[in-house]
ZADREN-151313 format. One record per residue (C-alpha): x negated, y, z negated; residue number from 1. Coordinates in Angstrom, 1 decimal, decimal comma. Layout:
<atoms>
       x       y       z  tivex
       X       Y       Z    NUM
...
</atoms>
This chain:
<atoms>
       x       y       z  tivex
   -24,1   -82,1    39,0      1
   -20,7   -80,9    40,2      2
   -20,3   -79,9    43,7      3
   -17,5   -78,6    46,5      4
   -16,7   -81,0    49,1      5
   -19,3   -81,2    51,9      6
   -19,2   -77,9    54,4      7
   -16,9   -76,1    51,8      8
   -17,0   -73,2    49,8      9
   -15,3   -70,9    47,4     10
   -14,5   -66,9    47,9     11
   -14,5   -65,0    44,7     12
   -10,7   -65,3    44,6     13
   -10,8   -69,2    44,8     14
    -9,6   -68,7    48,6     15
   -11,7   -72,1    50,0     16
   -13,5   -71,1    53,2     17
   -14,1   -74,5    55,2     18
   -17,1   -74,4    57,6     19
   -16,9   -70,7    57,7     20
   -13,3   -70,2    58,8     21
   -10,6   -68,8    56,1     22
    -8,0   -72,0    55,3     23
    -4,7   -70,0    55,7     24
    -2,0   -69,8    52,9     25
     0,3   -70,2    55,4     26
     1,3   -74,1    55,4     27
     2,3   -74,3    59,2     28
    -1,7   -73,2    59,8     29
    -3,3   -75,9    61,7     30
    -5,9   -75,6    58,6     31
    -3,3   -76,3    56,0     32
    -2,1   -79,9    57,0     33
     0,5   -81,2    54,6     34
    -0,9   -79,0    52,1     35
    -4,3   -80,2    51,9     36
    -6,0   -76,8    52,1     37
    -4,1   -75,8    48,6     38
    -5,1   -79,3    47,2     39
    -8,4   -78,4    48,4     40
    -8,7   -74,9    46,8     41
    -6,6   -75,6    43,4     42
    -9,8   -78,6    43,1     43
   -12,7   -75,8    43,9     44
   -11,5   -72,8    41,6     45
   -10,9   -75,6    38,9     46
   -14,0   -77,2    39,1     47
   -16,5   -75,1    36,8     48
   -20,1   -74,6    37,9     49
   -23,2   -73,7    35,8     50
   -25,2   -70,8    37,6     51
   -27,8   -73,4    39,1     52
   -25,7   -75,9    39,5     53
   -23,5   -73,5    42,0     54
   -22,9   -75,1    45,5     55
   -25,3   -73,2    48,3     56
   -22,3   -71,7    50,1     57
   -20,6   -70,0    46,7     58
   -23,7   -68,5    45,2     59
   -24,0   -65,3    47,3     60
   -20,3   -64,8    46,6     61
   -20,3   -65,8    42,9     62
   -23,2   -63,2    42,9     63
   -21,5   -60,4    44,6     64
   -18,4   -60,6    42,8     65
   -20,3   -59,8    39,3     66
   -22,4   -57,1    41,1     67
   -18,5   -55,8    42,1     68
   -17,3   -56,1    39,0     69
   -20,0   -54,5    37,0     70
   -19,9   -51,3    39,3     71
   -22,3   -48,7    39,2     72
   -21,4   -46,5    36,2     73
   -20,5   -43,6    38,5     74
   -16,8   -42,5    39,5     75
   -13,8   -41,8    38,6     76
   -11,2   -45,0    38,1     77
    -8,2   -45,4    40,1     78
    -5,4   -48,3    38,3     79
    -6,2   -50,5    41,4     80
    -9,9   -50,9    40,3     81
   -11,6   -54,0    39,1     82
   -14,4   -52,6    37,6     83
   -15,7   -53,3    33,8     84
   -18,3   -50,6    32,3     85
   -19,0   -49,5    28,6     86
   -18,7   -46,2    27,5     87
   -18,2   -44,8    23,4     88
   -15,2   -43,8    22,0     89
   -14,7   -40,6    23,4     90
   -11,2   -39,9    23,9     91
    -9,7   -40,4    20,8     92
    -9,2   -36,6    19,9     93
    -7,6   -33,6    21,9     94
    -8,8   -30,3    20,8     95
    -7,4   -28,2    24,1     96
    -4,0   -28,7    21,9     97
    -5,8   -27,8    18,8     98
    -8,9   -27,6    16,3     99
    -7,0   -30,0    13,9    100
    -6,7   -32,7    16,8    101
   -10,4   -32,9    17,6    102
   -12,2   -36,2    16,7    103
   -15,6   -37,1    16,5    104
   -17,6   -39,5    19,0    105
   -17,4   -43,4    17,8    106
   -20,4   -45,0    19,2    107
   -23,8   -43,8    18,6    108
   -26,3   -42,9    15,9    109
   -24,4   -40,5    13,8    110
   -21,3   -43,0    13,7    111
   -22,3   -46,5    14,8    112
   -19,3   -48,3    16,6    113
   -18,8   -51,1    19,2    114
   -18,3   -50,0    22,7    115
   -15,2   -49,7    25,0    116
   -14,0   -50,1    28,7    117
   -15,3   -46,9    30,4    118
   -12,2   -45,6    32,0    119
   -12,9   -42,0    33,9    120
   -15,8   -39,8    34,0    121
   -18,6   -39,9    30,9    122
   -17,6   -36,8    29,8    123
   -13,8   -38,0    29,5    124
   -10,8   -36,1    29,1    125
    -7,9   -37,1    26,8    126
    -5,1   -38,9    28,4    127
    -1,9   -38,5    27,0    128
     1,1   -40,8    27,4    129
     3,1   -41,5    29,8    130
     0,2   -41,2    31,4    131
    -1,5   -44,4    31,9    132
    -4,8   -45,4    31,0    133
    -7,2   -47,2    33,1    134
    -8,0   -50,8    32,1    135
    -9,2   -53,2    35,0    136
    -6,2   -54,8    36,8    137
    -6,9   -58,0    35,9    138
    -6,6   -56,8    32,5    139
    -3,1   -55,3    32,8    140
     0,1   -56,4    31,3    141
     2,4   -58,6    33,4    142
     6,0   -57,6    33,3    143
     7,8   -59,3    30,2    144
     5,0   -58,0    27,8    145
     5,1   -54,5    29,5    146
     8,8   -54,7    28,7    147
     8,2   -55,6    25,0    148
     5,5   -52,8    24,6    149
     5,6   -50,0    27,0    150
     9,5   -49,8    27,7    151
    10,6   -51,5    24,3    152
    10,8   -50,3    20,4    153
     7,0   -48,6    20,1    154
     7,6   -46,1    23,4    155
    11,7   -46,0    22,7    156
    10,6   -44,9    18,7    157
     7,6   -42,9    18,6    158
     8,2   -40,9    21,7    159
    11,8   -40,8    22,0    160
    13,7   -40,9    18,6    161
    11,0   -39,2    16,3    162
    11,3   -35,6    17,9    163
    14,9   -36,2    17,8    164
    14,5   -37,3    13,8    165
    12,5   -33,9    13,3    166
    14,6   -31,8    14,5    167
    17,5   -33,5    12,2    168
    15,6   -34,0     9,1    169
    16,5   -30,6     7,4    170
    13,5   -28,8     4,7    171
    15,2   -30,5     1,6    172
    15,7   -33,6     3,3    173
    12,0   -34,7     3,2    174
    12,4   -36,9     0,5    175
    14,5   -40,1    -1,0    176
    16,7   -39,2    -3,4    177
    16,4   -43,0    -4,7    178
    15,9   -46,5    -4,1    179
    19,1   -46,8    -2,8    180
    18,5   -44,4     0,0    181
    15,6   -46,3     1,1    182
    17,2   -49,4     1,1    183
    19,9   -48,2     3,1    184
    17,1   -47,5     5,7    185
    17,0   -51,3     5,9    186
    20,3   -52,6     5,5    187
    22,0   -50,1     7,2    188
    19,7   -48,4    10,0    189
    18,1   -45,8    10,6    190
    20,4   -43,0    12,1    191
    23,5   -43,9     9,6    192
    20,8   -42,8     7,0    193
    19,8   -39,6     8,6    194
    23,6   -38,9     9,7    195
    22,3   -38,8    14,0    196
    24,7   -39,2    16,6    197
    25,6   -42,5    18,5    198
    24,9   -40,2    21,6    199
    20,9   -40,2    20,8    200
    20,7   -43,8    21,2    201
    22,4   -44,0    24,4    202
    19,4   -41,7    25,6    203
    16,9   -44,3    25,1    204
    15,6   -47,2    27,4    205
    16,7   -49,8    24,8    206
    20,1   -49,0    23,6    207
    19,5   -51,2    20,5    208
    16,2   -49,7    19,6    209
    17,0   -48,7    15,8    210
    19,5   -52,1    15,4    211
    16,5   -54,1    15,8    212
    15,1   -52,3    12,8    213
    18,2   -53,3    10,6    214
    18,5   -57,0    12,3    215
    15,1   -58,1    11,6    216
    15,5   -56,5     8,2    217
    16,8   -60,1     7,3    218
    13,7   -61,6     7,1    219
    11,3   -58,5     5,0    220
    10,4   -59,2     1,5    221
    10,9   -56,4    -1,1    222
     8,2   -57,0    -3,0    223
     8,2   -55,9    -6,8    224
     7,3   -51,8    -6,3    225
     4,2   -52,0    -5,1    226
     2,9   -54,7    -4,6    227
    -1,3   -55,0    -4,1    228
    -2,0   -59,0    -4,1    229
    -1,2   -58,4    -0,2    230
    -0,7   -61,4     2,3    231
    -1,3   -58,4     5,1    232
    -4,8   -57,9     4,1    233
    -6,1   -61,3     2,6    234
    -9,7   -60,7     3,2    235
    -9,8   -57,4     1,1    236
   -10,0   -59,2    -2,5    237
   -13,9   -60,7    -3,1    238
   -15,3   -62,1    -6,4    239
   -16,5   -60,0    -9,0    240
   -20,3   -60,6    -9,8    241
   -20,9   -57,4   -11,3    242
   -19,5   -55,7   -14,4    243
   -19,0   -52,8   -14,0    244
   -19,3   -52,5   -10,5    245
   -21,4   -50,3    -8,7    246
   -20,8   -47,8    -5,8    247
   -23,7   -47,4    -2,8    248
   -23,0   -44,2    -1,9    249
   -25,9   -41,8    -2,3    250
   -25,4   -40,5    -5,9    251
   -26,7   -36,8    -5,0    252
   -23,5   -36,3    -2,4    253
   -20,8   -38,7    -4,2    254
   -22,0   -38,4    -7,5    255
   -22,6   -41,1   -10,4    256
   -22,7   -44,5    -9,0    257
   -21,7   -46,1   -12,3    258
   -17,9   -47,0   -12,4    259
   -15,3   -46,1   -15,3    260
   -14,4   -49,2   -15,6    261
   -15,7   -50,5   -19,7    262
   -15,4   -54,1   -21,2    263
   -13,0   -52,8   -23,4    264
   -10,3   -52,1   -20,4    265
   -10,4   -55,5   -19,6    266
   -11,3   -57,5   -22,5    267
    -7,5   -57,9   -23,9    268
    -6,2   -59,4   -20,7    269
    -9,1   -62,2   -20,6    270
    -7,1   -65,4   -22,4    271
   -10,1   -65,0   -25,0    272
   -13,0   -65,2   -22,5    273
   -15,8   -62,2   -22,8    274
   -16,6   -60,4   -19,8    275
   -19,6   -62,3   -19,1    276
   -17,9   -65,7   -19,5    277
   -14,9   -65,0   -17,1    278
   -17,8   -63,7   -14,7    279
   -19,7   -66,9   -14,5    280
   -16,0   -69,1   -14,3    281
   -15,0   -67,5   -11,4    282
   -12,3   -66,0   -13,2    283
   -12,8   -62,2   -12,0    284
   -11,7   -60,7    -8,5    285
   -11,7   -57,1    -7,4    286
   -10,4   -55,2    -4,4    287
   -12,9   -52,5    -3,9    288
   -11,8   -49,5    -1,4    289
   -14,3   -47,0    -3,7    290
   -17,2   -46,8    -1,0    291
   -14,7   -46,7     1,8    292
   -12,6   -43,9     0,6    293
   -14,3   -41,8    -1,4    294
   -16,3   -39,8     1,5    295
   -13,2   -38,8     3,1    296
   -11,3   -37,8     0,2    297
   -12,0   -33,8     0,3    298
   -10,6   -33,7     3,9    299
    -7,6   -36,6     3,1    300
    -6,4   -34,5     0,2    301
    -6,6   -31,1     2,0    302
    -4,2   -32,2     4,4    303
    -0,4   -31,0     4,0    304
     1,4   -33,2     1,8    305
    -1,6   -36,1     1,5    306
    -3,2   -37,4    -1,5    307
    -5,5   -40,0    -2,3    308
    -7,8   -41,8    -4,5    309
   -10,8   -44,2    -4,5    310
    -9,6   -47,0    -6,1    311
   -11,4   -50,2    -7,6    312
    -8,7   -53,0    -8,7    313
    -9,9   -55,6   -11,3    314
    -7,5   -58,9   -11,0    315
    -7,8   -62,1   -13,3    316
    -7,4   -65,3   -12,1    317
    -4,3   -67,2   -14,1    318
    -4,4   -70,9   -15,3    319
    -1,4   -71,1   -12,8    320
    -3,8   -70,4    -9,7    321
    -2,1   -66,6    -9,4    322
    -4,0   -63,4    -9,4    323
    -2,8   -60,8   -11,8    324
    -4,1   -56,9   -11,6    325
    -6,1   -55,5   -15,3    326
    -7,3   -52,5   -14,5    327
    -7,3   -50,0   -11,8    328
   -10,2   -47,5   -11,5    329
    -9,4   -44,3    -9,6    330
   -11,8   -41,5    -8,3    331
   -11,7   -38,3    -6,5    332
   -15,0   -36,4    -5,2    333
   -17,2   -35,1    -7,7    334
   -16,6   -31,7    -9,0    335
   -19,9   -30,5    -9,6    336
   -23,7   -31,7    -8,8    337
   -23,5   -34,5   -11,3    338
   -20,1   -35,1   -12,6    339
   -16,9   -37,3   -10,6    340
   -13,7   -37,3   -11,6    341
   -12,9   -40,7   -12,6    342
    -9,9   -42,8   -14,6    343
    -9,1   -45,7   -15,3    344
    -5,2   -47,0   -15,9    345
    -4,1   -50,4   -17,5    346
    -0,5   -52,5   -17,4    347
     2,1   -51,0   -18,9    348
     2,9   -50,9   -22,7    349
     5,8   -48,6   -22,6    350
     8,2   -46,7   -20,2    351
     5,4   -43,8   -19,5    352
     2,7   -46,1   -18,9    353
     4,6   -48,3   -16,7    354
     5,6   -45,7   -13,9    355
     1,9   -44,4   -14,3    356
     0,6   -48,0   -13,5    357
     3,1   -48,3   -10,6    358
     1,7   -45,0    -9,1    359
    -1,3   -46,1    -9,6    360
    -0,5   -49,8    -7,7    361
     1,2   -47,6    -5,0    362
    -2,3   -45,6    -4,6    363
    -4,3   -49,0    -4,5    364
    -1,7   -49,9    -1,5    365
    -2,2   -47,2     0,3    366
    -5,8   -47,4     0,4    367
    -5,2   -51,3     1,5    368
    -3,1   -50,2     4,2    369
    -6,1   -48,1     5,4    370
    -8,5   -50,3     5,2    371
    -6,3   -53,0     6,6    372
    -5,5   -51,4     9,7    373
    -8,6   -49,5    10,9    374
   -11,4   -51,9     9,4    375
   -10,1   -55,2     9,0    376
    -7,3   -55,3    11,8    377
    -8,6   -52,9    14,7    378
   -12,4   -52,7    14,0    379
   -13,1   -56,0    13,1    380
   -10,8   -57,7    15,8    381
    -9,8   -55,6    18,4    382
   -12,7   -53,1    18,5    383
   -15,5   -55,8    18,1    384
   -13,9   -58,4    20,6    385
   -13,8   -56,0    23,5    386
   -17,8   -55,4    24,1    387
   -17,9   -59,3    24,5    388
   -14,7   -59,4    26,9    389
   -16,3   -56,3    29,1    390
   -19,6   -58,6    29,1    391
   -17,8   -61,9    29,7    392
   -16,6   -60,8    33,1    393
   -19,6   -58,6    34,0    394
   -22,2   -61,0    33,5    395
   -20,2   -64,4    33,7    396
   -18,8   -65,8    36,8    397
   -15,2   -66,9    36,8    398
   -16,6   -70,4    38,0    399
   -18,8   -70,3    34,6    400
   -17,4   -73,4    32,2    401
   -17,8   -70,9    29,4    402
   -15,6   -68,1    31,0    403
   -13,2   -70,7    31,6    404
   -13,2   -71,7    27,9    405
   -13,1   -68,1    26,9    406
   -10,5   -66,3    29,4    407
    -7,2   -67,2    27,3    408
    -8,7   -65,7    24,8    409
    -9,1   -62,1    26,3    410
    -5,5   -62,0    27,4    411
    -4,3   -58,5    27,3    412
    -6,9   -57,3    24,9    413
    -8,4   -54,4    26,3    414
    -4,7   -53,0    27,8    415
    -3,7   -53,5    24,2    416
    -6,7   -51,3    22,9    417
    -6,2   -48,8    25,4    418
    -2,6   -48,0    24,4    419
    -4,2   -48,2    20,9    420
    -6,5   -45,5    22,1    421
    -3,2   -43,5    23,1    422
    -0,7   -43,8    20,2    423
    -2,1   -45,4    17,3    424
    -6,0   -44,6    16,3    425
    -6,1   -41,2    18,3    426
    -5,7   -37,7    16,6    427
    -2,2   -37,1    15,3    428
    -1,7   -41,3    15,7    429
     0,1   -43,5    13,5    430
    -2,1   -45,3    12,1    431
   -15,3   -62,0     1,7    432
   -16,5   -63,6    -1,3    433
   -13,6   -66,2    -2,1    434
   -15,6   -69,6    -1,4    435
   -18,9   -70,8    -2,4    436
   -20,9   -73,3    -0,3    437
   -20,5   -77,0    -1,2    438
   -21,0   -80,2     0,9    439
   -18,8   -82,5    -0,6    440
   -15,8   -80,3     0,5    441
   -14,1   -81,4     3,8    442
   -15,1   -78,3     5,4    443
   -18,3   -77,4     3,6    444
   -17,0   -74,4     1,3    445
   -15,0   -74,6    -2,2    446
   -12,5   -72,2    -2,7    447
   -12,8   -70,1    -5,7    448
    -8,9   -69,7    -5,4    449
    -7,6   -73,4    -5,0    450
    -4,4   -72,0    -3,9    451
    -5,1   -69,2    -1,5    452
    -2,8   -69,7     1,7    453
    -5,1   -67,5     4,0    454
    -8,2   -69,7     3,1    455
    -6,8   -73,0     3,0    456
    -5,2   -72,9     6,3    457
    -7,5   -70,7     8,2    458
   -10,4   -73,2     6,8    459
    -8,2   -76,0     9,1    460
    -7,8   -73,8    12,1    461
   -11,5   -72,7    12,0    462
   -12,3   -76,2    12,1    463
   -10,3   -77,2    14,6    464
   -11,5   -74,8    17,1    465
   -15,1   -75,4    16,1    466
   -14,7   -79,1    16,7    467
   -13,0   -78,5    20,0    468
   -16,2   -76,0    21,1    469
   -18,7   -78,0    20,2    470
   -16,7   -81,1    22,4    471
   -16,6   -78,3    25,3    472
   -20,3   -77,1    25,0    473
   -21,7   -80,6    24,3    474
   -20,5   -81,4    27,5    475
   -21,7   -78,6    29,6    476
   -25,0   -78,4    27,6    477
   -26,5   -81,6    26,9    478
   -29,9   -80,1    25,8    479
   -30,7   -76,9    24,6    480
   -33,1   -76,2    27,9    481
   -29,5   -75,8    29,7    482
   -28,9   -73,3    27,5    483
   -31,9   -71,4    27,5    484
   -32,0   -71,3    31,0    485
   -28,5   -70,3    32,2    486
   -29,3   -66,8    33,1    487
   -25,4   -65,8    33,2    488
   -25,0   -66,6    29,6    489
   -27,7   -65,3    28,4    490
   -27,2   -62,1    30,1    491
   -23,6   -62,4    28,7    492
   -24,9   -62,3    24,9    493
   -27,7   -59,6    25,7    494
   -25,3   -57,5    26,9    495
   -22,8   -57,9    24,4    496
   -24,8   -57,2    21,2    497
   -27,6   -54,8    23,1    498
   -25,1   -53,1    25,1    499
   -21,4   -53,6    23,5    500
   -23,0   -53,9    19,9    501
   -25,8   -51,6    20,7    502
   -26,2   -49,5    17,4    503
   -26,1   -52,7    15,4    504
   -28,5   -54,9    17,4    505
   -31,2   -54,7    15,7    506
   -29,4   -56,5    12,3    507
   -31,3   -60,0    11,3    508
   -27,8   -61,4    11,3    509
   -27,1   -61,8    15,3    510
   -27,8   -65,6    16,1    511
   -30,4   -66,6    19,0    512
   -28,5   -68,5    21,5    513
   -31,4   -71,2    22,2    514
   -29,4   -74,3    21,1    515
   -26,0   -75,6    21,3    516
   -25,1   -75,0    17,3    517
   -25,6   -71,7    17,6    518
   -23,7   -71,4    20,8    519
   -20,7   -72,9    18,9    520
   -21,3   -70,7    16,4    521
   -20,8   -67,7    18,5    522
   -18,0   -69,2    20,8    523
   -16,0   -70,5    17,8    524
   -16,5   -67,2    15,9    525
   -15,2   -64,8    19,1    526
   -12,1   -67,5    19,1    527
   -11,2   -67,1    15,6    528
   -11,4   -63,8    15,6    529
    -9,2   -63,4    18,8    530
    -6,6   -65,6    17,8    531
    -6,4   -67,1    14,0    532
    -8,0   -63,8    12,3    533
    -6,0   -61,2    14,1    534
    -2,6   -63,3    13,5    535
    -3,4   -63,5    10,1    536
    -3,9   -59,9     9,7    537
    -1,4   -58,2    12,5    538
     2,1   -60,6    12,3    539
     3,2   -60,4     8,9    540
     2,9   -56,5     8,7    541
     6,7   -56,2     8,8    542
     8,3   -58,9     7,1    543
     5,7   -58,4     4,3    544
     4,7   -54,7     4,4    545
     7,6   -52,8     6,2    546
     9,5   -52,2     2,4    547
     7,5   -48,8     2,1    548
     7,6   -48,7    -1,5    549
     6,3   -52,1    -1,9    550
     3,2   -50,9     0,6    551
     2,9   -47,6     1,0    552
     0,7   -46,5     4,1    553
     0,0   -43,0     2,3    554
     0,7   -41,3    -0,6    555
     1,6   -37,4    -1,3    556
     1,0   -36,8    -4,7    557
    -1,5   -37,6    -7,1    558
    -0,9   -38,9   -10,7    559
    -0,4   -36,3   -13,1    560
    -3,1   -36,1   -16,0    561
    -1,4   -34,9   -19,9    562
    -2,9   -31,6   -19,6    563
    -1,7   -30,8   -16,0    564
     1,6   -28,6   -15,5    565
     2,7   -31,4   -12,9    566
     2,8   -33,8   -16,4    567
     6,3   -32,2   -17,7    568
     7,7   -32,5   -14,2    569
     7,0   -36,2   -14,0    570
     8,1   -36,6   -17,6    571
    11,7   -35,4   -16,8    572
    12,4   -37,1   -14,3    573
     9,6   -40,1   -13,4    574
    11,7   -41,9   -10,4    575
    12,0   -38,5    -8,7    576
     8,1   -38,0    -8,8    577
     7,3   -41,7    -7,8    578
     9,6   -41,1    -4,5    579
     8,0   -37,5    -4,1    580
     4,5   -39,3    -3,9    581
     6,1   -41,7    -1,5    582
     6,2   -41,3     2,2    583
     8,6   -39,1     3,9    584
    12,0   -40,1     5,3    585
    10,4   -39,2     8,7    586
     6,7   -41,1     7,8    587
     8,3   -44,1     6,3    588
    10,6   -44,4     9,6    589
     7,6   -44,0    12,1    590
     5,9   -46,6    10,0    591
     8,6   -49,1    10,1    592
     8,9   -48,6    13,6    593
     5,1   -49,1    14,4    594
     4,9   -52,2    12,1    595
     8,1   -53,6    13,6    596
     6,9   -53,6    17,0    597
     3,2   -55,0    16,0    598
     4,9   -57,8    14,5    599
     6,6   -58,9    17,5    600
     5,8   -61,6    19,7    601
     6,4   -61,1    23,3    602
     8,4   -63,7    25,2    603
     5,2   -64,8    27,5    604
     2,9   -65,1    24,6    605
     0,4   -67,9    25,2    606
    -0,2   -69,6    21,7    607
    -3,4   -71,4    20,4    608
    -3,4   -75,2    21,9    609
    -1,5   -74,0    24,9    610
    -2,6   -73,3    28,6    611
     0,0   -71,6    30,5    612
    -2,0   -71,7    33,8    613
    -3,3   -74,9    34,2    614
    -4,4   -74,6    38,2    615
    -7,2   -72,4    37,3    616
    -8,2   -74,1    34,0    617
   -10,3   -76,9    34,9    618
   -10,1   -80,4    36,9    619
   -12,6   -82,2    34,6    620
   -10,6   -85,1    32,9    621
   -12,5   -85,3    30,1    622
   -12,6   -81,9    29,0    623
    -8,5   -82,4    29,7    624
    -8,2   -84,8    27,1    625
   -10,6   -83,0    24,7    626
    -7,6   -80,1    25,0    627
    -4,9   -82,3    24,4    628
    -6,9   -83,6    21,2    629
    -7,6   -79,9    19,7    630
    -3,7   -79,7    20,4    631
    -2,6   -82,3    18,7    632
    -4,7   -81,5    15,9    633
    -3,1   -78,1    15,4    634
     0,3   -79,6    15,7    635
    -0,8   -81,8    12,6    636
    -2,3   -78,8    10,8    637
     1,4   -77,2    11,4    638
     3,3   -80,0     9,8    639
     0,2   -79,8     6,6    640
     1,2   -76,5     6,4    641
     5,2   -76,9     6,0    642
     4,5   -79,4     3,4    643
     2,4   -77,2     1,8    644
     5,0   -74,6     1,8    645
     7,6   -76,5     0,2    646
     5,0   -77,7    -2,7    647
     6,3   -76,1    -6,1    648
     2,7   -76,6    -7,5    649
     1,5   -74,1    -5,1    650
     2,9   -70,7    -6,8    651
     1,2   -68,3    -4,3    652
     3,4   -70,1    -1,4    653
     6,2   -71,5    -2,9    654
     8,7   -70,5    -5,8    655
    12,1   -67,9    -6,5    656
    11,6   -64,9    -4,1    657
     8,0   -66,0    -2,6    658
     8,3   -66,4     1,2    659
     6,4   -69,5     2,8    660
     3,1   -68,8     4,0    661
     3,4   -69,2     8,2    662
     1,1   -66,6     9,5    663
    -1,6   -69,1    10,2    664
     1,3   -71,8    11,6    665
     0,2   -72,1    15,3    666
     3,9   -71,9    17,0    667
     6,4   -69,5    17,0    668
     9,0   -68,2    19,4    669
     9,5   -64,3    20,3    670
    10,2   -61,7    18,0    671
     9,5   -61,0    14,6    672
     9,1   -64,5    13,1    673
     6,1   -64,1    10,5    674
     4,1   -67,1    12,2    675
     2,3   -67,9    15,2    676
    -1,6   -67,8    16,3    677
    -1,5   -66,5    19,9    678
    -5,0   -67,1    21,9    679
    -6,0   -63,2    22,2    680
    -5,6   -60,2    20,3    681
    -2,2   -59,0    22,7    682
    -0,8   -56,6    20,5    683
</atoms>
């Protein structure tokens, strides 16, 4: 049992009240002799209390604060408010500016989606930049973070530079003329490439907004064009278990479920194996974006200057431990009730098929960028975490030990999500299967690709987080009855699942929060998503994907068939055709600016294993010691990552032209570093 000093209690903000008299923050006060009140206040605020252990004088204040934070679900929010409430994503479109900017509501029976923070009236109107969007005041950026994001490169480039670029690019200057033009965009700077005047830069909040892109070019990776085994989206590739692959889409709407891939397409690339042998020996892998894209292709391809396929790519795992693509399937929507346009391309055998193969890989990369940004990155880290953050504030007191555990992993997430809804995922905005259980292995899993940097490093980070969380949970919950009877903890989990993720609340995979193992699993998953998973998906975007030909975010032309008029145009000048299929100069510039900013660590970043506010963390010596052990384990893992990056036998992280894989190295300095695991989803 942990209790406050006799006769004392703490209000919602940690201000100690002794015998009902507020202790003054003024050190000259008679109630604050020799700083004693500050010491008492600090001790009381840092002491975690389970609800049933809360001192009597604190209990009513604890309950009142939670009622105030929840609000009543009504009224217009002010920036000074500290109210956390749920809502659907009904603020992404802006039909007032045109029907083409209308967007459906995300969340509900039609489109299941996590909930977000309610920012205004229930039927919300769109809040456009530069007007701020409401987030509770405790979630707002501190000054250095605000400088990095709002007044930094993203705001400057997207809201000041882009309109000038649009005015400066003539009708004949939409496309790159050659690969040298693209390289100049990185080596000479955006303004020089487009012939814009230096006066433009002087109008921007940050004078070096464009040169920042130019300077960070030194660390950019220019892969073979294009690259489809992506370090940026390492969760996309999975083991192929059935060949040919089969769609799960409704055949009445989307055509036959059968793939166009046949054994003869891949048999010559299996080193003498049969397809069945390759499947059984875990040699075949797939990057399957077919079902994710096919339902949207008619709308995508109806847009001006946008063309896409729904792609499947089959890979063979070589004896060197590397994946090589051996077939790409490209699908379009069915042209009739029982037909679907599907074709398969294979690696090049001559000059013509080489350009066709490059175009096919570019379309795969474009698919992968979309799935990476909107599904694996935005939905499965940013959006999935926000309901848990809302419920944490609404249902758990800041004095609760689990609140204190999760607190650093919630920093800035709601503010960055609100900003994303304004400029990235809005209308007209810019934007597993790799292991099998094996109890003999250190983490209980056997990796099917042993040299898979994201997985090998990630398992070590996951294990460190899990051990830290288990020690923490066992300290405060020595038996399961304490978990079951913790009303704040149970209310937090119930609301997170049934309100925050209400559209999927009936799914069987939600754990029951009735024992320490399940609580450890839930908390480890949340901390992993907020820290390591987001870092792996986010901070390599510019270094690994900023070179547009390597990883085009969109495509503007389909691949011509031999019986089509465009095929002759393609044969005359395949490079010109390839570049005309790539993003335009303007599109490439916007994309560069976006991923450069998203890949940037701010100066006030707090990394995994760090606590920048020890005064509000804990005064429990046993927990402090356990946290130091966690930090020491992360430093050991970082040294192990450095060692692996120098191991020439690990060809996916060491070799000629291969950048070391450091996205899961815990520490980093500010800027675009391609490493570092922040505690929270903060960009």
